[in-house]
C-alpha positions as CSV (number, residue, x, y, z in Angstrom):
1,M,-15.4,51.0,12.5
2,A,-16.6,49.4,9.2
3,D,-17.1,45.8,9.2
4,T,-14.3,43.8,7.6
5,P,-16.0,41.4,4.9
6,E,-15.0,38.0,5.6
7,R,-12.2,36.5,2.9
8,D,-14.0,34.1,0.7
9,P,-12.3,30.5,1.6
10,R,-12.3,29.6,-2.0
11,T,-9.4,31.9,-2.2
12,L,-7.6,30.1,1.0
13,T,-3.7,28.9,-0.2
14,L,-1.5,26.0,1.3
15,A,0.1,28.9,2.7
16,D,-2.8,29.8,4.8
17,F,-2.0,27.0,7.2
18,P,1.0,26.1,9.4
19,V,1.0,22.6,9.2
20,H,1.1,20.6,5.9
21,R,0.4,16.8,6.2
22,P,0.4,14.9,2.9
23,V,-2.1,11.9,2.7
24,T,-2.6,9.2,0.5
25,T,-5.8,7.6,-0.8
26,R,-6.5,4.4,-2.3
27,W,-8.1,3.2,-5.5
28,S,-11.4,2.1,-3.3
29,D,-11.3,5.8,-2.0
30,N,-13.2,7.2,-5.3
31,D,-16.7,6.4,-5.9
32,M,-19.2,5.5,-8.8
33,Y,-18.4,9.0,-10.2
34,G,-15.2,8.9,-10.3
35,H,-13.9,11.2,-7.2
36,L,-13.2,10.7,-3.5
37,N,-16.5,9.5,-1.7
38,N,-17.4,12.2,0.8
39,A,-16.6,10.2,3.9
40,V,-13.1,10.2,2.7
41,Y,-12.6,13.4,3.4
42,Y,-13.4,13.2,7.0
43,E,-11.0,10.3,7.1
44,L,-8.3,12.3,5.4
45,F,-9.1,15.1,8.1
46,D,-8.8,13.0,10.9
47,S,-5.7,11.2,9.8
48,A,-4.0,14.7,9.3
49,I,-4.7,16.1,13.0
50,N,-4.0,12.7,14.7
51,G,-0.9,12.2,12.9
52,W,0.4,15.2,13.4
53,Q,-0.1,14.7,17.1
54,A,1.2,11.9,17.3
55,E,4.8,12.8,15.5
56,H,4.9,15.7,17.8
57,A,3.5,15.0,21.0
58,T,3.3,12.0,23.2
59,V,-0.4,10.7,22.8
60,D,-1.5,7.2,24.0
61,P,-5.3,7.1,23.6
62,T,-5.4,3.7,25.4
63,A,-3.4,4.9,28.4
64,D,-3.5,8.8,28.8
65,P,-5.7,9.9,31.3
66,T,-7.7,12.2,28.6
67,Q,-8.8,11.8,25.1
68,G,-9.8,14.5,22.5
69,V,-13.4,13.2,21.1
70,V,-14.6,15.0,18.1
71,A,-17.8,17.1,19.3
72,E,-18.5,18.6,15.8
73,S,-17.2,18.3,12.1
74,G,-17.8,19.9,8.9
75,C,-16.9,20.1,4.9
76,A,-17.5,22.6,2.1
77,F,-16.3,20.7,-1.1
78,Y,-14.8,23.1,-3.8
79,A,-13.5,21.0,-6.3
80,E,-13.3,17.1,-7.3
81,V,-10.4,15.2,-6.5
82,A,-9.9,11.6,-7.3
83,F,-7.5,8.9,-6.9
84,P,-4.4,8.9,-7.5
85,A,-4.0,12.5,-7.0
86,P,-1.4,13.4,-4.6
87,L,-3.0,15.5,-1.7
88,V,-2.0,17.4,1.6
89,V,-4.2,18.5,4.0
90,G,-3.2,22.0,5.5
91,V,-4.1,22.1,9.5
92,R,-4.5,25.2,11.4
93,V,-6.3,26.1,14.7
94,S,-9.1,28.6,14.5
95,R,-9.5,28.6,18.4
96,L,-8.1,27.4,21.3
97,G,-10.2,27.2,24.5
98,R,-9.7,25.8,28.0
99,S,-11.3,22.1,26.9
100,S,-11.4,22.8,22.9
101,V,-9.9,23.1,20.1
102,T,-11.6,24.2,16.4
103,Y,-9.2,23.2,13.5
104,E,-9.5,24.2,9.8
105,L,-8.4,21.9,7.7
106,G,-8.1,22.5,3.6
107,L,-7.4,19.8,1.0
108,F,-5.2,20.6,-1.9
109,V,-3.1,18.9,-4.7
110,D,-0.1,18.3,-3.2
111,P,2.2,21.1,-4.9
112,W,5.8,19.1,-4.3
113,R,4.3,16.0,-5.6
114,A,1.9,16.9,-8.5
115,A,2.8,16.7,-12.0
116,V,0.7,19.9,-12.7
117,P,0.6,22.7,-10.4
118,D,-3.1,23.1,-8.9
119,P,-3.2,25.4,-6.5
120,G,-7.1,25.6,-5.6
121,I,-8.5,24.7,-2.6
122,K,-10.4,21.7,-2.9
123,A,-12.4,21.2,0.2
124,L,-12.7,22.9,3.5
125,G,-13.6,21.3,6.8
126,H,-13.7,22.0,10.4
127,W,-12.8,19.7,13.0
128,V,-13.9,20.6,17.1
129,H,-12.0,18.4,19.4
130,V,-13.1,18.5,23.5
131,E,-10.5,17.0,25.8
132,I,-12.6,14.9,27.9
133,D,-11.2,12.9,31.5
134,A,-11.0,9.6,30.2
135,V,-12.8,7.8,33.4
136,T,-15.5,10.3,33.8
137,R,-16.1,11.4,30.3
138,R,-16.6,15.1,31.3
139,P,-14.2,17.9,29.6
140,T,-10.9,18.5,30.9
141,P,-8.6,21.1,30.1
142,I,-6.1,20.5,27.4
143,P,-2.8,18.8,28.6
144,E,0.2,21.2,28.2
145,H,2.0,19.3,25.9
146,L,-0.5,19.5,23.4
147,R,-1.5,23.0,23.9
148,A,1.5,23.9,23.5
149,L,1.4,21.9,20.0
150,M,-1.9,23.6,19.0
151,E,-0.5,26.7,19.6
152,T,1.9,26.6,16.7
153,A,-0.5,26.1,14.5
154,V,-2.7,29.1,15.2
155,A,-4.4,30.9,12.4
156,G,-3.0,34.2,11.8
157,A,-5.1,37.0,11.0
158,R,-7.0,36.5,7.4
159,A,-6.5,39.2,5.1
């Protein structure tokens, strides 16, 4: 069987992500070059994941017996964005394990709020959460209510 070539991530569209989270930037997010500082992308990704979970599952980081902690993150930057562009983060689960989940996060100009359509992906992040026991700080299975939510965002087969 011949290997299928990996899809170029720069061809991803918002439709490739089951979850869409509008995000807001601030004037102070721009750096001296007039575009979003690299660290801001990570804040947007973190807010998209945690906001999605908070809206759809009961999560209380101060009282829950488990916590999702970031074990790995990364980002490939494809095009600049700057305040005040309306943005949206696409979220999908690329791997769902027993105690960890890997998210792929696409940053796009929001097609529903932008004055000029711009469908291209601006950045592609990855984020690995490991669920840990809040007391022992050791990996533990993802709680069923979170697993059920994560399953709704599992990535389909890539074209």
